[in-house]
Full PDB file with SEQRES, HELIX, SHEET, SSBOND, CRYST1, ORIGX, SCALE, CONECT and MASTER records, all heavy atoms in Angstrom:
SEQRES   1 A   45  MET ASN HIS TYR ILE THR SER THR THR ILE LYS THR LEU          
SEQRES   2 A   45  ARG GLU LYS LEU ARG MET THR GLN SER GLN LEU ALA MET          
SEQRES   3 A   45  LYS LEU CYS VAL SER ASP LYS THR ILE SER LYS TRP GLU          
SEQRES   4 A   45  THR GLY ASP SER LEU ARG                                      
HELIX    1 AA1 HIS A    3  LYS A   16  1                                  14    
HELIX    2 AA2 GLN A   21  LEU A   28  1                                   8    
HELIX    3 AA3 ASP A   32  THR A   40  1                                   9    
HELIX    4 AA4 ASP A   42  LEU A   44  5                                   3    
CRYST1    1.000    1.000    1.000  90.00  90.00  90.00 P 1           1          
ORIGX1      1.000000  0.000000  0.000000        0.00000                         
ORIGX2      0.000000  1.000000  0.000000        0.00000                         
ORIGX3      0.000000  0.000000  1.000000        0.00000                         
SCALE1      1.000000  0.000000  0.000000        0.00000                         
SCALE2      0.000000  1.000000  0.000000        0.00000                         
SCALE3      0.000000  0.000000  1.000000        0.00000                         
ATOM      1  N   MET A   1     135.533  99.094 156.963  1.00  0.00           N  
ATOM      2  CA  MET A   1     136.020  99.752 155.701  1.00  0.00           C  
ATOM      3  C   MET A   1     136.309  98.743 154.671  1.00  0.00           C  
ATOM      4  O   MET A   1     136.925  97.692 154.969  1.00  0.00           O  
ATOM      5  CB  MET A   1     137.250 100.507 156.096  1.00  0.00           C  
ATOM      6  CG  MET A   1     137.965 101.075 154.859  1.00  0.00           C  
ATOM      7  SD  MET A   1     139.655 101.835 155.185  1.00  0.00           S  
ATOM      8  CE  MET A   1     139.326 103.017 156.453  1.00  0.00           C  
ATOM      9  N   ASN A   2     135.873  98.990 153.476  1.00  0.00           N  
ATOM     10  CA  ASN A   2     136.086  98.122 152.377  1.00  0.00           C  
ATOM     11  C   ASN A   2     137.468  98.279 151.698  1.00  0.00           C  
ATOM     12  O   ASN A   2     137.751  99.290 151.163  1.00  0.00           O  
ATOM     13  CB  ASN A   2     134.981  98.264 151.301  1.00  0.00           C  
ATOM     14  CG  ASN A   2     135.093  97.236 150.275  1.00  0.00           C  
ATOM     15  OD1 ASN A   2     136.157  96.776 149.826  1.00  0.00           O  
ATOM     16  ND2 ASN A   2     133.946  96.809 149.765  1.00  0.00           N  
ATOM     17  N   HIS A   3     138.381  97.348 152.016  1.00  0.00           N  
ATOM     18  CA  HIS A   3     139.740  97.552 151.569  1.00  0.00           C  
ATOM     19  C   HIS A   3     139.864  97.714 150.023  1.00  0.00           C  
ATOM     20  O   HIS A   3     140.663  98.437 149.563  1.00  0.00           O  
ATOM     21  CB  HIS A   3     140.586  96.316 152.010  1.00  0.00           C  
ATOM     22  CG  HIS A   3     140.611  96.233 153.508  1.00  0.00           C  
ATOM     23  ND1 HIS A   3     140.829  95.052 154.095  1.00  0.00           N  
ATOM     24  CD2 HIS A   3     140.438  97.105 154.499  1.00  0.00           C  
ATOM     25  CE1 HIS A   3     140.817  95.186 155.419  1.00  0.00           C  
ATOM     26  NE2 HIS A   3     140.563  96.422 155.678  1.00  0.00           N  
ATOM     27  N   TYR A   4     139.067  96.906 149.314  1.00  0.00           N  
ATOM     28  CA  TYR A   4     139.087  96.932 147.882  1.00  0.00           C  
ATOM     29  C   TYR A   4     138.752  98.374 147.316  1.00  0.00           C  
ATOM     30  O   TYR A   4     139.414  98.854 146.544  1.00  0.00           O  
ATOM     31  CB  TYR A   4     138.244  95.936 147.305  1.00  0.00           C  
ATOM     32  CG  TYR A   4     138.172  95.902 145.719  1.00  0.00           C  
ATOM     33  CD1 TYR A   4     139.247  95.515 145.006  1.00  0.00           C  
ATOM     34  CD2 TYR A   4     137.115  96.505 145.136  1.00  0.00           C  
ATOM     35  CE1 TYR A   4     139.238  95.491 143.688  1.00  0.00           C  
ATOM     36  CE2 TYR A   4     137.105  96.528 143.732  1.00  0.00           C  
ATOM     37  CZ  TYR A   4     138.164  96.052 142.959  1.00  0.00           C  
ATOM     38  OH  TYR A   4     138.177  96.130 141.620  1.00  0.00           O  
ATOM     39  N   ILE A   5     137.761  98.938 147.895  1.00  0.00           N  
ATOM     40  CA  ILE A   5     137.259 100.248 147.395  1.00  0.00           C  
ATOM     41  C   ILE A   5     138.300 101.307 147.722  1.00  0.00           C  
ATOM     42  O   ILE A   5     138.691 102.176 146.917  1.00  0.00           O  
ATOM     43  CB  ILE A   5     135.827 100.664 147.941  1.00  0.00           C  
ATOM     44  CG1 ILE A   5     134.868  99.725 147.337  1.00  0.00           C  
ATOM     45  CG2 ILE A   5     135.560 102.061 147.672  1.00  0.00           C  
ATOM     46  CD1 ILE A   5     133.454  99.900 147.969  1.00  0.00           C  
ATOM     47  N   THR A   6     138.899 101.331 148.873  1.00  0.00           N  
ATOM     48  CA  THR A   6     139.864 102.295 149.378  1.00  0.00           C  
ATOM     49  C   THR A   6     141.100 102.085 148.519  1.00  0.00           C  
ATOM     50  O   THR A   6     141.584 103.174 148.010  1.00  0.00           O  
ATOM     51  CB  THR A   6     140.197 102.007 150.803  1.00  0.00           C  
ATOM     52  OG1 THR A   6     139.112 102.072 151.583  1.00  0.00           O  
ATOM     53  CG2 THR A   6     141.283 103.051 151.327  1.00  0.00           C  
ATOM     54  N   SER A   7     141.561 100.937 148.277  1.00  0.00           N  
ATOM     55  CA  SER A   7     142.783 100.764 147.430  1.00  0.00           C  
ATOM     56  C   SER A   7     142.564 101.261 145.962  1.00  0.00           C  
ATOM     57  O   SER A   7     143.418 101.958 145.433  1.00  0.00           O  
ATOM     58  CB  SER A   7     143.222  99.243 147.328  1.00  0.00           C  
ATOM     59  OG  SER A   7     143.440  98.807 148.692  1.00  0.00           O  
ATOM     60  N   THR A   8     141.397 100.903 145.423  1.00  0.00           N  
ATOM     61  CA  THR A   8     141.014 101.281 144.018  1.00  0.00           C  
ATOM     62  C   THR A   8     140.934 102.746 143.985  1.00  0.00           C  
ATOM     63  O   THR A   8     141.366 103.413 142.992  1.00  0.00           O  
ATOM     64  CB  THR A   8     139.771 100.540 143.635  1.00  0.00           C  
ATOM     65  OG1 THR A   8     139.974  99.191 143.762  1.00  0.00           O  
ATOM     66  CG2 THR A   8     139.467 100.927 142.189  1.00  0.00           C  
ATOM     67  N   THR A   9     140.311 103.396 145.006  1.00  0.00           N  
ATOM     68  CA  THR A   9     140.109 104.779 144.997  1.00  0.00           C  
ATOM     69  C   THR A   9     141.422 105.585 144.944  1.00  0.00           C  
ATOM     70  O   THR A   9     141.588 106.553 144.173  1.00  0.00           O  
ATOM     71  CB  THR A   9     139.197 105.276 146.190  1.00  0.00           C  
ATOM     72  OG1 THR A   9     137.938 104.541 146.117  1.00  0.00           O  
ATOM     73  CG2 THR A   9     138.965 106.751 146.125  1.00  0.00           C  
ATOM     74  N   ILE A  10     142.363 105.157 145.767  1.00  0.00           N  
ATOM     75  CA  ILE A  10     143.653 105.841 145.812  1.00  0.00           C  
ATOM     76  C   ILE A  10     144.347 105.738 144.520  1.00  0.00           C  
ATOM     77  O   ILE A  10     144.803 106.798 144.011  1.00  0.00           O  
ATOM     78  CB  ILE A  10     144.505 105.204 146.980  1.00  0.00           C  
ATOM     79  CG1 ILE A  10     143.927 105.526 148.327  1.00  0.00           C  
ATOM     80  CG2 ILE A  10     145.960 105.782 146.846  1.00  0.00           C  
ATOM     81  CD1 ILE A  10     144.527 104.724 149.436  1.00  0.00           C  
ATOM     82  N   LYS A  11     144.303 104.661 143.948  1.00  0.00           N  
ATOM     83  CA  LYS A  11     145.002 104.389 142.609  1.00  0.00           C  
ATOM     84  C   LYS A  11     144.322 105.214 141.497  1.00  0.00           C  
ATOM     85  O   LYS A  11     144.963 105.861 140.725  1.00  0.00           O  
ATOM     86  CB  LYS A  11     145.063 102.877 142.246  1.00  0.00           C  
ATOM     87  CG  LYS A  11     145.876 102.735 141.017  1.00  0.00           C  
ATOM     88  CD  LYS A  11     146.070 101.223 140.681  1.00  0.00           C  
ATOM     89  CE  LYS A  11     146.875 101.043 139.445  1.00  0.00           C  
ATOM     90  NZ  LYS A  11     147.111  99.653 139.181  1.00  0.00           N  
ATOM     91  N   THR A  12     143.015 105.153 141.463  1.00  0.00           N  
ATOM     92  CA  THR A  12     142.294 105.858 140.533  1.00  0.00           C  
ATOM     93  C   THR A  12     142.470 107.311 140.584  1.00  0.00           C  
ATOM     94  O   THR A  12     142.676 107.967 139.464  1.00  0.00           O  
ATOM     95  CB  THR A  12     140.782 105.532 140.626  1.00  0.00           C  
ATOM     96  OG1 THR A  12     140.549 104.065 140.478  1.00  0.00           O  
ATOM     97  CG2 THR A  12     139.968 106.194 139.547  1.00  0.00           C  
ATOM     98  N   LEU A  13     142.382 107.855 141.685  1.00  0.00           N  
ATOM     99  CA  LEU A  13     142.569 109.306 141.871  1.00  0.00           C  
ATOM    100  C   LEU A  13     144.050 109.741 141.498  1.00  0.00           C  
ATOM    101  O   LEU A  13     144.234 110.805 140.858  1.00  0.00           O  
ATOM    102  CB  LEU A  13     142.300 109.770 143.305  1.00  0.00           C  
ATOM    103  CG  LEU A  13     140.856 109.685 143.640  1.00  0.00           C  
ATOM    104  CD1 LEU A  13     140.584 110.011 145.120  1.00  0.00           C  
ATOM    105  CD2 LEU A  13     139.980 110.660 142.822  1.00  0.00           C  
ATOM    106  N   ARG A  14     144.996 108.944 141.876  1.00  0.00           N  
ATOM    107  CA  ARG A  14     146.372 109.205 141.541  1.00  0.00           C  
ATOM    108  C   ARG A  14     146.526 109.256 139.998  1.00  0.00           C  
ATOM    109  O   ARG A  14     147.145 110.118 139.430  1.00  0.00           O  
ATOM    110  CB  ARG A  14     147.325 108.204 142.147  1.00  0.00           C  
ATOM    111  CG  ARG A  14     148.789 108.446 141.755  1.00  0.00           C  
ATOM    112  CD  ARG A  14     149.725 107.423 142.356  1.00  0.00           C  
ATOM    113  NE  ARG A  14     149.439 106.019 141.957  1.00  0.00           N  
ATOM    114  CZ  ARG A  14     149.778 105.491 140.731  1.00  0.00           C  
ATOM    115  NH1 ARG A  14     150.366 106.221 139.868  1.00  0.00           N  
ATOM    116  NH2 ARG A  14     149.448 104.220 140.473  1.00  0.00           N  
ATOM    117  N   GLU A  15     146.029 108.251 139.351  1.00  0.00           N  
ATOM    118  CA  GLU A  15     146.086 108.142 137.852  1.00  0.00           C  
ATOM    119  C   GLU A  15     145.377 109.265 137.234  1.00  0.00           C  
ATOM    120  O   GLU A  15     145.817 109.757 136.216  1.00  0.00           O  
ATOM    121  CB  GLU A  15     145.666 106.699 137.431  1.00  0.00           C  
ATOM    122  CG  GLU A  15     146.689 105.671 137.894  1.00  0.00           C  
ATOM    123  CD  GLU A  15     146.177 104.248 137.450  1.00  0.00           C  
ATOM    124  OE1 GLU A  15     144.971 104.075 137.164  1.00  0.00           O  
ATOM    125  OE2 GLU A  15     147.040 103.356 137.413  1.00  0.00           O  
ATOM    126  N   LYS A  16     144.244 109.658 137.721  1.00  0.00           N  
ATOM    127  CA  LYS A  16     143.454 110.753 137.154  1.00  0.00           C  
ATOM    128  C   LYS A  16     144.290 111.998 137.211  1.00  0.00           C  
ATOM    129  O   LYS A  16     144.149 112.843 136.284  1.00  0.00           O  
ATOM    130  CB  LYS A  16     142.146 110.886 137.949  1.00  0.00           C  
ATOM    131  CG  LYS A  16     141.231 111.924 137.294  1.00  0.00           C  
ATOM    132  CD  LYS A  16     139.884 111.902 138.046  1.00  0.00           C  
ATOM    133  CE  LYS A  16     138.960 112.866 137.462  1.00  0.00           C  
ATOM    134  NZ  LYS A  16     137.571 112.774 138.085  1.00  0.00           N  
ATOM    135  N   LEU A  17     145.063 112.216 138.254  1.00  0.00           N  
ATOM    136  CA  LEU A  17     145.908 113.370 138.371  1.00  0.00           C  
ATOM    137  C   LEU A  17     147.212 113.228 137.652  1.00  0.00           C  
ATOM    138  O   LEU A  17     148.061 114.050 137.628  1.00  0.00           O  
ATOM    139  CB  LEU A  17     146.223 113.649 139.823  1.00  0.00           C  
ATOM    140  CG  LEU A  17     145.005 114.027 140.690  1.00  0.00           C  
ATOM    141  CD1 LEU A  17     145.341 114.069 142.158  1.00  0.00           C  
ATOM    142  CD2 LEU A  17     144.474 115.416 140.239  1.00  0.00           C  
ATOM    143  N   ARG A  18     147.384 112.075 136.971  1.00  0.00           N  
ATOM    144  CA  ARG A  18     148.622 111.776 136.162  1.00  0.00           C  
ATOM    145  C   ARG A  18     149.844 111.886 137.007  1.00  0.00           C  
ATOM    146  O   ARG A  18     150.833 112.508 136.658  1.00  0.00           O  
ATOM    147  CB  ARG A  18     148.746 112.679 134.939  1.00  0.00           C  
ATOM    148  CG  ARG A  18     147.576 112.448 133.975  1.00  0.00           C  
ATOM    149  CD  ARG A  18     147.680 113.370 132.785  1.00  0.00           C  
ATOM    150  NE  ARG A  18     146.429 113.155 131.891  1.00  0.00           N  
ATOM    151  CZ  ARG A  18     146.607 112.888 130.643  1.00  0.00           C  
ATOM    152  NH1 ARG A  18     147.802 112.785 129.999  1.00  0.00           N  
ATOM    153  NH2 ARG A  18     145.559 112.688 129.896  1.00  0.00           N  
ATOM    154  N   MET A  19     149.767 111.318 138.242  1.00  0.00           N  
ATOM    155  CA  MET A  19     150.975 111.259 139.142  1.00  0.00           C  
ATOM    156  C   MET A  19     151.502 109.914 139.240  1.00  0.00           C  
ATOM    157  O   MET A  19     150.691 108.941 139.191  1.00  0.00           O  
ATOM    158  CB  MET A  19     150.492 111.788 140.461  1.00  0.00           C  
ATOM    159  CG  MET A  19     150.020 113.255 140.637  1.00  0.00           C  
ATOM    160  SD  MET A  19     149.500 113.662 142.224  1.00  0.00           S  
ATOM    161  CE  MET A  19     151.078 113.790 143.021  1.00  0.00           C  
ATOM    162  N   THR A  20     152.718 109.806 139.455  1.00  0.00           N  
ATOM    163  CA  THR A  20     153.413 108.517 139.719  1.00  0.00           C  
ATOM    164  C   THR A  20     153.220 108.220 141.235  1.00  0.00           C  
ATOM    165  O   THR A  20     152.979 109.099 141.997  1.00  0.00           O  
ATOM    166  CB  THR A  20     154.819 108.491 139.359  1.00  0.00           C  
ATOM    167  OG1 THR A  20     155.543 109.404 140.178  1.00  0.00           O  
ATOM    168  CG2 THR A  20     155.113 108.834 137.883  1.00  0.00           C  
ATOM    169  N   GLN A  21     153.546 107.019 141.610  1.00  0.00           N  
ATOM    170  CA  GLN A  21     153.489 106.781 143.034  1.00  0.00           C  
ATOM    171  C   GLN A  21     154.513 107.624 143.805  1.00  0.00           C  
ATOM    172  O   GLN A  21     154.364 108.087 144.904  1.00  0.00           O  
ATOM    173  CB  GLN A  21     153.767 105.274 143.283  1.00  0.00           C  
ATOM    174  CG  GLN A  21     152.654 104.384 142.908  1.00  0.00           C  
ATOM    175  CD  GLN A  21     152.838 102.923 143.163  1.00  0.00           C  
ATOM    176  OE1 GLN A  21     153.953 102.429 143.388  1.00  0.00           O  
ATOM    177  NE2 GLN A  21     151.779 102.113 143.129  1.00  0.00           N  
ATOM    178  N   SER A  22     155.665 107.774 143.097  1.00  0.00           N  
ATOM    179  CA  SER A  22     156.766 108.644 143.769  1.00  0.00           C  
ATOM    180  C   SER A  22     156.323 110.040 143.938  1.00  0.00           C  
ATOM    181  O   SER A  22     156.637 110.587 144.976  1.00  0.00           O  
ATOM    182  CB  SER A  22     157.998 108.549 142.938  1.00  0.00           C  
ATOM    183  OG  SER A  22     158.542 107.273 142.885  1.00  0.00           O  
ATOM    184  N   GLN A  23     155.620 110.605 142.906  1.00  0.00           N  
ATOM    185  CA  GLN A  23     155.247 112.015 143.084  1.00  0.00           C  
ATOM    186  C   GLN A  23     154.226 112.144 144.234  1.00  0.00           C  
ATOM    187  O   GLN A  23     154.208 113.128 144.998  1.00  0.00           O  
ATOM    188  CB  GLN A  23     154.597 112.436 141.729  1.00  0.00           C  
ATOM    189  CG  GLN A  23     155.624 112.645 140.581  1.00  0.00           C  
ATOM    190  CD  GLN A  23     154.970 112.785 139.255  1.00  0.00           C  
ATOM    191  OE1 GLN A  23     153.850 112.270 138.967  1.00  0.00           O  
ATOM    192  NE2 GLN A  23     155.639 113.544 138.396  1.00  0.00           N  
ATOM    193  N   LEU A  24     153.282 111.215 144.232  1.00  0.00           N  
ATOM    194  CA  LEU A  24     152.263 111.368 145.341  1.00  0.00           C  
ATOM    195  C   LEU A  24     152.902 111.149 146.700  1.00  0.00           C  
ATOM    196  O   LEU A  24     152.629 111.831 147.637  1.00  0.00           O  
ATOM    197  CB  LEU A  24     151.168 110.217 145.118  1.00  0.00           C  
ATOM    198  CG  LEU A  24     150.057 110.214 146.146  1.00  0.00           C  
ATOM    199  CD1 LEU A  24     149.328 111.505 146.259  1.00  0.00           C  
ATOM    200  CD2 LEU A  24     149.097 108.986 145.864  1.00  0.00           C  
ATOM    201  N   ALA A  25     153.920 110.186 146.762  1.00  0.00           N  
ATOM    202  CA  ALA A  25     154.563 109.950 148.015  1.00  0.00           C  
ATOM    203  C   ALA A  25     155.300 111.264 148.460  1.00  0.00           C  
ATOM    204  O   ALA A  25     155.238 111.590 149.726  1.00  0.00           O  
ATOM    205  CB  ALA A  25     155.614 108.841 147.805  1.00  0.00           C  
ATOM    206  N   MET A  26     155.947 111.956 147.550  1.00  0.00           N  
ATOM    207  CA  MET A  26     156.579 113.183 147.991  1.00  0.00           C  
ATOM    208  C   MET A  26     155.576 114.176 148.476  1.00  0.00           C  
ATOM    209  O   MET A  26     155.919 114.861 149.462  1.00  0.00           O  
ATOM    210  CB  MET A  26     157.384 113.801 146.790  1.00  0.00           C  
ATOM    211  CG  MET A  26     158.636 112.970 146.442  1.00  0.00           C  
ATOM    212  SD  MET A  26     159.502 113.603 144.940  1.00  0.00           S  
ATOM    213  CE  MET A  26     159.924 115.295 145.615  1.00  0.00           C  
ATOM    214  N   LYS A  27     154.413 114.368 147.862  1.00  0.00           N  
ATOM    215  CA  LYS A  27     153.458 115.339 148.325  1.00  0.00           C  
ATOM    216  C   LYS A  27     152.889 114.977 149.706  1.00  0.00           C  
ATOM    217  O   LYS A  27     152.533 115.874 150.533  1.00  0.00           O  
ATOM    218  CB  LYS A  27     152.340 115.353 147.319  1.00  0.00           C  
ATOM    219  CG  LYS A  27     152.646 116.162 146.054  1.00  0.00           C  
ATOM    220  CD  LYS A  27     151.413 116.580 145.358  1.00  0.00           C  
ATOM    221  CE  LYS A  27     151.708 117.443 144.167  1.00  0.00           C  
ATOM    222  NZ  LYS A  27     152.003 118.822 144.546  1.00  0.00           N  
ATOM    223  N   LEU A  28     152.836 113.670 149.997  1.00  0.00           N  
ATOM    224  CA  LEU A  28     152.241 113.223 151.269  1.00  0.00           C  
ATOM    225  C   LEU A  28     153.376 112.963 152.345  1.00  0.00           C  
ATOM    226  O   LEU A  28     152.987 112.505 153.459  1.00  0.00           O  
ATOM    227  CB  LEU A  28     151.401 111.974 151.112  1.00  0.00           C  
ATOM    228  CG  LEU A  28     150.185 112.135 150.170  1.00  0.00           C  
ATOM    229  CD1 LEU A  28     149.562 110.826 149.940  1.00  0.00           C  
ATOM    230  CD2 LEU A  28     149.233 113.175 150.722  1.00  0.00           C  
ATOM    231  N   CYS A  29     154.562 113.098 151.988  1.00  0.00           N  
ATOM    232  CA  CYS A  29     155.732 112.917 152.917  1.00  0.00           C  
ATOM    233  C   CYS A  29     155.778 111.457 153.399  1.00  0.00           C  
ATOM    234  O   CYS A  29     155.928 111.214 154.535  1.00  0.00           O  
ATOM    235  CB  CYS A  29     155.766 113.885 154.055  1.00  0.00           C  
ATOM    236  SG  CYS A  29     155.866 115.588 153.527  1.00  0.00           S  
ATOM    237  N   VAL A  30     155.537 110.526 152.477  1.00  0.00           N  
ATOM    238  CA  VAL A  30     155.679 109.137 152.762  1.00  0.00           C  
ATOM    239  C   VAL A  30     156.526 108.504 151.625  1.00  0.00           C  
ATOM    240  O   VAL A  30     156.831 109.134 150.649  1.00  0.00           O  
ATOM    241  CB  VAL A  30     154.329 108.384 152.806  1.00  0.00           C  
ATOM    242  CG1 VAL A  30     153.504 108.956 153.974  1.00  0.00           C  
ATOM    243  CG2 VAL A  30     153.540 108.493 151.507  1.00  0.00           C  
ATOM    244  N   SER A  31     156.860 107.183 151.791  1.00  0.00           N  
ATOM    245  CA  SER A  31     157.720 106.534 150.771  1.00  0.00           C  
ATOM    246  C   SER A  31     156.773 106.049 149.646  1.00  0.00           C  
ATOM    247  O   SER A  31     155.576 105.844 149.856  1.00  0.00           O  
ATOM    248  CB  SER A  31     158.497 105.366 151.339  1.00  0.00           C  
ATOM    249  OG  SER A  31     157.633 104.322 151.630  1.00  0.00           O  
ATOM    250  N   ASP A  32     157.405 105.787 148.451  1.00  0.00           N  
ATOM    251  CA  ASP A  32     156.670 105.280 147.402  1.00  0.00           C  
ATOM    252  C   ASP A  32     156.251 103.855 147.684  1.00  0.00           C  
ATOM    253  O   ASP A  32     155.182 103.365 147.174  1.00  0.00           O  
ATOM    254  CB  ASP A  32     157.418 105.390 146.057  1.00  0.00           C  
ATOM    255  CG  ASP A  32     158.807 104.665 146.132  1.00  0.00           C  
ATOM    256  OD1 ASP A  32     159.333 104.488 147.152  1.00  0.00           O  
ATOM    257  OD2 ASP A  32     159.351 104.368 145.053  1.00  0.00           O  
ATOM    258  N   LYS A  33     156.949 103.187 148.569  1.00  0.00           N  
ATOM    259  CA  LYS A  33     156.574 101.850 148.982  1.00  0.00           C  
ATOM    260  C   LYS A  33     155.260 101.844 149.757  1.00  0.00           C  
ATOM    261  O   LYS A  33     154.327 100.950 149.666  1.00  0.00           O  
ATOM    262  CB  LYS A  33     157.635 101.141 149.759  1.00  0.00           C  
ATOM    263  CG  LYS A  33     158.894 100.795 148.921  1.00  0.00           C  
ATOM    264  CD  LYS A  33     159.900 100.135 149.828  1.00  0.00           C  
ATOM    265  CE  LYS A  33     161.075  99.665 149.121  1.00  0.00           C  
ATOM    266  NZ  LYS A  33     161.715 100.568 148.185  1.00  0.00           N  
ATOM    267  N   THR A  34     155.093 102.942 150.564  1.00  0.00           N  
ATOM    268  CA  THR A  34     153.820 103.057 151.239  1.00  0.00           C  
ATOM    269  C   THR A  34     152.633 103.286 150.396  1.00  0.00           C  
ATOM    270  O   THR A  34     151.534 102.669 150.476  1.00  0.00           O  
ATOM    271  CB  THR A  34     153.921 104.328 152.228  1.00  0.00           C  
ATOM    272  OG1 THR A  34     155.007 104.058 153.189  1.00  0.00           O  
ATOM    273  CG2 THR A  34     152.652 104.587 152.933  1.00  0.00           C  
ATOM    274  N   ILE A  35     152.884 104.090 149.317  1.00  0.00           N  
ATOM    275  CA  ILE A  35     151.754 104.289 148.275  1.00  0.00           C  
ATOM    276  C   ILE A  35     151.408 102.939 147.673  1.00  0.00           C  
ATOM    277  O   ILE A  35     150.307 102.675 147.515  1.00  0.00           O  
ATOM    278  CB  ILE A  35     152.244 105.322 147.238  1.00  0.00           C  
ATOM    279  CG1 ILE A  35     152.544 106.655 147.895  1.00  0.00           C  
ATOM    280  CG2 ILE A  35     151.126 105.442 146.245  1.00  0.00           C  
ATOM    281  CD1 ILE A  35     151.422 107.354 148.589  1.00  0.00           C  
ATOM    282  N   SER A  36     152.401 102.189 147.347  1.00  0.00           N  
ATOM    283  CA  SER A  36     152.173 100.793 146.717  1.00  0.00           C  
ATOM    284  C   SER A  36     151.386  99.983 147.638  1.00  0.00           C  
ATOM    285  O   SER A  36     150.482  99.320 147.202  1.00  0.00           O  
ATOM    286  CB  SER A  36     153.567 100.247 146.390  1.00  0.00           C  
ATOM    287  OG  SER A  36     153.297  98.923 145.832  1.00  0.00           O  
ATOM    288  N   LYS A  37     151.705  99.998 148.921  1.00  0.00           N  
ATOM    289  CA  LYS A  37     150.970  99.183 149.923  1.00  0.00           C  
ATOM    290  C   LYS A  37     149.591  99.643 149.994  1.00  0.00           C  
ATOM    291  O   LYS A  37     148.668  98.847 150.145  1.00  0.00           O  
ATOM    292  CB  LYS A  37     151.694  99.243 151.273  1.00  0.00           C  
ATOM    293  CG  LYS A  37     152.925  98.408 151.324  1.00  0.00           C  
ATOM    294  CD  LYS A  37     153.534  98.477 152.697  1.00  0.00           C  
ATOM    295  CE  LYS A  37     154.878  97.718 152.760  1.00  0.00           C  
ATOM    296  NZ  LYS A  37     155.476  97.709 154.057  1.00  0.00           N  
ATOM    297  N   TRP A  38     149.276 101.019 150.028  1.00  0.00           N  
ATOM    298  CA  TRP A  38     148.017 101.488 150.018  1.00  0.00           C  
ATOM    299  C   TRP A  38     147.173 101.035 148.834  1.00  0.00           C  
ATOM    300  O   TRP A  38     146.038 100.594 148.962  1.00  0.00           O  
ATOM    301  CB  TRP A  38     147.990 103.030 150.115  1.00  0.00           C  
ATOM    302  CG  TRP A  38     148.474 103.574 151.370  1.00  0.00           C  
ATOM    303  CD1 TRP A  38     148.744 102.974 152.553  1.00  0.00           C  
ATOM    304  CD2 TRP A  38     148.777 105.002 151.597  1.00  0.00           C  
ATOM    305  NE1 TRP A  38     149.176 103.915 153.494  1.00  0.00           N  
ATOM    306  CE2 TRP A  38     149.230 105.115 152.963  1.00  0.00           C  
ATOM    307  CE3 TRP A  38     148.735 106.069 150.841  1.00  0.00           C  
ATOM    308  CZ2 TRP A  38     149.588 106.357 153.518  1.00  0.00           C  
ATOM    309  CZ3 TRP A  38     149.115 107.285 151.373  1.00  0.00           C  
ATOM    310  CH2 TRP A  38     149.547 107.413 152.637  1.00  0.00           C  
ATOM    311  N   GLU A  39     147.784 101.093 147.689  1.00  0.00           N  
ATOM    312  CA  GLU A  39     147.067 100.719 146.492  1.00  0.00           C  
ATOM    313  C   GLU A  39     146.765  99.245 146.294  1.00  0.00           C  
ATOM    314  O   GLU A  39     145.864  98.825 145.704  1.00  0.00           O  
ATOM    315  CB  GLU A  39     147.865 101.210 145.226  1.00  0.00           C  
ATOM    316  CG  GLU A  39     147.845 102.750 145.102  1.00  0.00           C  
ATOM    317  CD  GLU A  39     148.549 103.273 143.888  1.00  0.00           C  
ATOM    318  OE1 GLU A  39     149.101 102.432 143.093  1.00  0.00           O  
ATOM    319  OE2 GLU A  39     148.508 104.537 143.645  1.00  0.00           O  
ATOM    320  N   THR A  40     147.630  98.471 146.907  1.00  0.00           N  
ATOM    321  CA  THR A  40     147.458  96.955 146.770  1.00  0.00           C  
ATOM    322  C   THR A  40     146.648  96.467 148.025  1.00  0.00           C  
ATOM    323  O   THR A  40     146.109  95.333 147.991  1.00  0.00           O  
ATOM    324  CB  THR A  40     148.787  96.219 146.734  1.00  0.00           C  
ATOM    325  OG1 THR A  40     149.507  96.495 147.889  1.00  0.00           O  
ATOM    326  CG2 THR A  40     149.577  96.559 145.533  1.00  0.00           C  
ATOM    327  N   GLY A  41     146.418  97.359 148.990  1.00  0.00           N  
ATOM    328  CA  GLY A  41     145.638  97.010 150.169  1.00  0.00           C  
ATOM    329  C   GLY A  41     146.433  96.240 151.235  1.00  0.00           C  
ATOM    330  O   GLY A  41     145.847  95.829 152.281  1.00  0.00           O  
ATOM    331  N   ASP A  42     147.717  96.130 150.961  1.00  0.00           N  
ATOM    332  CA  ASP A  42     148.573  95.400 151.972  1.00  0.00           C  
ATOM    333  C   ASP A  42     148.550  96.110 153.352  1.00  0.00           C  
ATOM    334  O   ASP A  42     148.681  95.332 154.375  1.00  0.00           O  
ATOM    335  CB  ASP A  42     150.009  95.298 151.472  1.00  0.00           C  
ATOM    336  CG  ASP A  42     150.167  94.243 150.376  1.00  0.00           C  
ATOM    337  OD1 ASP A  42     149.207  93.414 150.124  1.00  0.00           O  
ATOM    338  OD2 ASP A  42     151.174  94.235 149.692  1.00  0.00           O  
ATOM    339  N   SER A  43     148.501  97.346 153.383  1.00  0.00           N  
ATOM    340  CA  SER A  43     148.564  98.076 154.636  1.00  0.00           C  
ATOM    341  C   SER A  43     147.260  98.073 155.402  1.00  0.00           C  
ATOM    342  O   SER A  43     147.148  98.480 156.556  1.00  0.00           O  
ATOM    343  CB  SER A  43     149.070  99.443 154.493  1.00  0.00           C  
ATOM    344  OG  SER A  43     148.137 100.275 153.671  1.00  0.00           O  
ATOM    345  N   LEU A  44     146.198  97.652 154.686  1.00  0.00           N  
ATOM    346  CA  LEU A  44     144.892  97.709 155.300  1.00  0.00           C  
ATOM    347  C   LEU A  44     144.327  96.391 155.848  1.00  0.00           C  
ATOM    348  O   LEU A  44     143.226  96.335 156.390  1.00  0.00           O  
ATOM    349  CB  LEU A  44     143.849  98.130 154.172  1.00  0.00           C  
ATOM    350  CG  LEU A  44     144.072  99.608 153.530  1.00  0.00           C  
ATOM    351  CD1 LEU A  44     143.172  99.778 152.383  1.00  0.00           C  
ATOM    352  CD2 LEU A  44     144.002 100.647 154.540  1.00  0.00           C  
ATOM    353  N   ARG A  45     145.122  95.369 155.703  1.00  0.00           N  
ATOM    354  CA  ARG A  45     144.749  93.981 156.240  1.00  0.00           C  
ATOM    355  C   ARG A  45     145.148  93.829 157.680  1.00  0.00           C  
ATOM    356  O   ARG A  45     145.925  94.354 158.210  1.00  0.00           O  
ATOM    357  CB  ARG A  45     145.400  92.961 155.385  1.00  0.00           C  
ATOM    358  CG  ARG A  45     144.836  93.020 154.028  1.00  0.00           C  
ATOM    359  CD  ARG A  45     145.383  91.971 153.182  1.00  0.00           C  
ATOM    360  NE  ARG A  45     145.008  92.229 151.784  1.00  0.00           N  
ATOM    361  CZ  ARG A  45     145.605  91.846 150.709  1.00  0.00           C  
ATOM    362  NH1 ARG A  45     146.535  91.013 150.753  1.00  0.00           N  
ATOM    363  NH2 ARG A  45     145.173  92.269 149.527  1.00  0.00           N  
TER     364      ARG A  45                                                      
MASTER        0    0    0    4    0    0    0    6  363    1    0    4          
END                                                                             
């Protein structure tokens, strides 16, 4: 799995939907810190 593409895709789709990290986190029942880690790729290493 390409970490860069995954991270970029998550962020791009979230921004396209005009959602904050907190809003996305609430919908997915995770913390906003988790969303941040996903978008930076920290959780994928």
